[in-house]
N, C-alpha and C positions, 0 to 999 in steps of 0.2 A: 505492499497499497505505501502509495507517496505524502509525501508531505509539504507542507508547503513555502515554496525560501525565502518569505520575508519572516513568519513567525513558528514557525513547528507545527503546523497545527497538522495533523491527517486533512489529505485532497481524496478525493475520486481522481482517477487520471485521466481525465475528460476533462475535467477541469477546466477553463485560462482561468480564469481568477477565485481566489481565495473568498472562499464561506464568514471567513471570521474577521482577520484583516481590508481583504478585498485587493491583495495586492495579483499580481497578475504573472502569473506562473508560466515557465518556459515549458515546451511545447515537446512533448515529448516526440522522440525519435521512435519509426515503427522498424523491426528488425530488418534486414535484410532478407531479401527471398531468395539471391540470387545465390545458391550454395557456389557454380567457379568463380563468383564474383574476386573470387584471393588469389589463386588457382595462377602459378606463373603459365605461361603458353611449352616450357621449356618441361616444367614438372607434367601438363597434359600430356605431351609428346610420349614422354617415357610410359605412362602408364595405360599408351594403346599397347605397349608389348608385353606386357605382362605376361610371357608364356600359360598358354591355355584360357583360361581369362581376358584377356587386352579388348578382347571385344566388343566387353559392355565399358566402359571407361569411352573406347572408340566410337560408340552407337552418342555414346551420350556427348561427345565429342562436337560429332557431327550433328545433333541434336538445337545446341549449342548458341546459342544467338553471340556468347561472347565469346566466341572463334572461325563466328560467320566471316570475316575480314582476315586469319592467320593461313594464311597460304601453305606456312609448313607443317603448323601442325593441323589441317587438314588432307598432307598431302599422308603426316604423319600417321594417320587416325586410318588414310583406308589403306596402307601399305601394312599395317596390325590387322586390321581385316579380311586383307585379302591372301596376308599372311596364311590368318587363324583357319581360312579356305583349301590352305595345301595343308594343314596340319591334317583338317578332317576328312580332304581324301586319303591321307597315310590311310588314318586311323581305321575309316571305314568302307577305304574301297580294296587300296594297293593291299592293308594286313590282310584281313579276309583274304582273297585271292593268292599270296603267296604262303597263306597257312593251311592248304587244303590240302591233305592226306592225300593219297594214292595219283596226287596230281605230278603235273614234270617242272615245276618251279617246291614239291614238297624239302627242298633240300635249302632253302632259300628265306626260311622264318628271320635269319635275322638279319637280311634287307629290309624288312620294313622297322628292323629298330633299328637299325644305322639312321634310315628316309628320317626316323622318329626326331631321335638324336638328334640331326643339323638341321629337322626345326627349332625343335627348343634354341641349340646353342643360334641360329641364327637374333634369335628372340633375343638374348641372353644379350647376343651381337647388336643391338640393335636399339638397345637400353641404353651400351655403355657409350657407344656414339651418337648417342644422339643428347647419354649428361654434355658432351663433349661442345656439345651442338656442332655438331655435322652436319652435314647434309648427306644422305649413301639412297643413292637409287636399287633397287636391288633388282636381278636381276628379270625380268615379267612380271613380278607382282610389282612392283616399280612401276613400268610403262604404265601398267595398267591403274598403280594410284595415281599417276600423273595425270593422266589422261582420266578421272572422276572428278580433281582438283579444276581442271581445266574444262570440263563440261558446264561444271556447275558457274563457272561467269554469269 
């Protein structure tokens, strides 16, 4: 409960003047509703490369008005999303294909594991390079991300 800035009596939050002394009350500042206001562009870009979960911050960044004009942040958000799609392809498509028993690829289950490790390694590499504020465009995925950012202009 707020108090009068002049006499110290209790006042209501919506009161413009104190009921006891009549002094004008300071206007209460409404709480900020933009949760991304305090996030720096570099931090937002790094969050887009969190292994396996980076797609969530990437979608939030792309949907927010805060980063609508930040080309690099949007590039990293798209590139993080496309890297997640690469993970899904490796995990859901190539993993089962390489592990079919009796199939000619039955000796290749380690390949699916190596591909998964490569995607996770790429996520970690991108987090490090973005934290150093270097711009790295990955093959194929980077081209798709660059095209996606350019089409939104």
